[in-house]
C-alpha positions as CSV (number, residue, x, y, z in Angstrom):
1,M,-3.5,-7.7,-1.3
2,R,-3.6,-4.8,1.2
3,S,-1.1,-2.3,1.7
4,V,0.5,-1.4,5.1
5,R,-0.1,2.3,5.4
6,Q,2.1,4.6,7.7
7,C,0.6,6.7,10.4
8,S,0.0,10.2,9.7
9,R,1.9,12.1,12.2
10,T,5.1,13.8,11.2
11,A,8.4,11.6,11.5
12,C,6.2,8.5,12.3
13,Q,7.4,5.1,10.7
14,Q,4.6,2.8,12.2
15,A,2.5,1.1,10.3
16,A,-0.5,2.3,10.8
17,V,-3.8,1.1,12.7
18,A,-6.8,3.8,12.9
19,T,-8.7,6.3,11.1
20,L,-9.0,9.5,12.4
21,T,-12.3,11.8,10.7
22,Y,-12.5,15.1,11.6
23,V,-16.8,16.2,11.9
24,Y,-16.5,19.8,12.0
25,A,-19.9,20.4,12.2
26,D,-20.3,18.5,15.5
27,S,-17.3,19.2,17.2
28,T,-16.3,15.7,16.5
29,A,-12.8,13.7,16.7
30,V,-13.9,10.4,14.9
31,L,-11.7,7.5,15.6
32,G,-12.3,4.0,13.7
33,P,-10.4,1.0,12.6
34,L,-8.1,1.1,9.9
35,A,-10.4,2.4,6.4
36,Q,-9.5,0.0,3.5
37,H,-8.8,3.1,1.3
38,A,-6.6,6.2,2.6
39,E,-9.1,9.7,2.5
40,P,-7.9,13.3,1.6
41,H,-9.3,14.4,4.8
42,S,-8.8,11.4,7.2
43,Y,-5.6,11.3,8.8
44,D,-3.8,7.2,9.1
45,L,-2.4,7.0,13.0
46,C,-0.2,3.9,14.5
47,A,-1.7,2.0,17.6
48,G,0.1,4.8,20.1
49,H,-0.5,7.6,18.2
50,A,-4.5,6.3,18.1
51,E,-4.3,6.1,22.0
52,R,-2.9,8.8,22.9
53,L,-5.4,11.4,20.6
54,T,-7.0,14.2,22.3
55,A,-9.5,16.4,20.8
56,P,-9.0,20.2,20.6
57,R,-11.1,21.7,23.8
58,G,-15.3,22.1,23.4
59,W,-14.7,19.0,20.8
60,E,-15.4,15.2,21.4
61,V,-13.6,11.6,20.5
62,V,-15.7,8.8,19.2
63,R,-13.8,5.9,19.7
64,L,-15.7,3.2,17.3
65,A,-13.2,0.2,18.6
66,P,-11.2,0.0,22.1
67,Q,-7.6,-0.8,21.1
68,Y,-6.4,-0.7,17.9
69,E,-4.0,-3.8,17.1
70,D,-2.8,-4.6,13.4
71,A,-3.5,-7.4,12.1
72,G,-0.5,-8.2,10.3
73,P,-1.1,-9.6,7.0
74,S,-4.0,-12.1,6.2
75,P,-3.4,-15.8,4.8
76,D,-5.2,-14.4,1.1
77,D,-2.2,-11.7,1.9
78,I,0.5,-14.2,1.8
79,S,-1.1,-16.1,-0.8
80,A,-0.9,-13.5,-3.0
81,L,2.5,-12.5,-2.2
82,A,3.9,-15.7,-3.2
83,E,1.8,-16.3,-6.3
84,A,3.5,-12.6,-7.9
85,V,6.6,-14.0,-6.7
86,R,6.3,-17.4,-8.7
87,E,5.1,-15.3,-11.7
88,A,7.8,-12.9,-11.0
89,G,10.7,-15.6,-11.6
90,R,9.2,-17.8,-14.2
91,V,11.2,-17.5,-17.3
92,R,9.5,-16.8,-20.5
93,P,11.1,-18.1,-23.9
94,P,12.3,-14.5,-26.2
95,A,9.5,-14.3,-29.2
96,P,11.2,-15.8,-32.3
97,E,12.1,-13.3,-34.8
98,P,9.7,-12.7,-38.2
99,P,10.6,-14.5,-40.9
100,N,12.1,-11.5,-42.9
101,V,14.0,-10.1,-40.5
102,S,17.3,-12.0,-40.5
103,E,20.9,-10.4,-38.1
104,T,23.1,-8.6,-39.8
105,A,26.2,-7.7,-37.1
106,R,26.8,-9.0,-33.0
107,R,28.2,-6.0,-31.1
108,G,28.1,-7.6,-27.2
109,H,24.7,-7.5,-26.3
110,L,23.5,-5.2,-29.5
111,R,22.6,-6.8,-32.5
112,M,21.8,-5.1,-35.8
113,L,18.5,-6.6,-37.5
114,N,17.4,-6.4,-41.3
115,G,14.5,-6.4,-42.0
116,G,13.7,-7.4,-45.6
């Protein structure tokens, strides 16, 4: 299931929809669709920050997608989440005590066991 990454800009709480990478050798900032995994030398941006991005003087901005929109969760993401919730909600019976262990005392939710 895909996790929601936030915009890298300080104090921005929006979901990231684009990834910015700098190519220092070419003085180029490359802005493309959100990368599948967060990379240490790239920056995730929300739609607003991606659209307003400007490069330093002498640098070029290469935009690989004309618009950046949050696609939201896919049907596979929703199915995986539903299955995880079902699995977490299943009641499992407690494991039986080994035959050589017996309960000698009980106080509230605590039990004293005697293994013999």
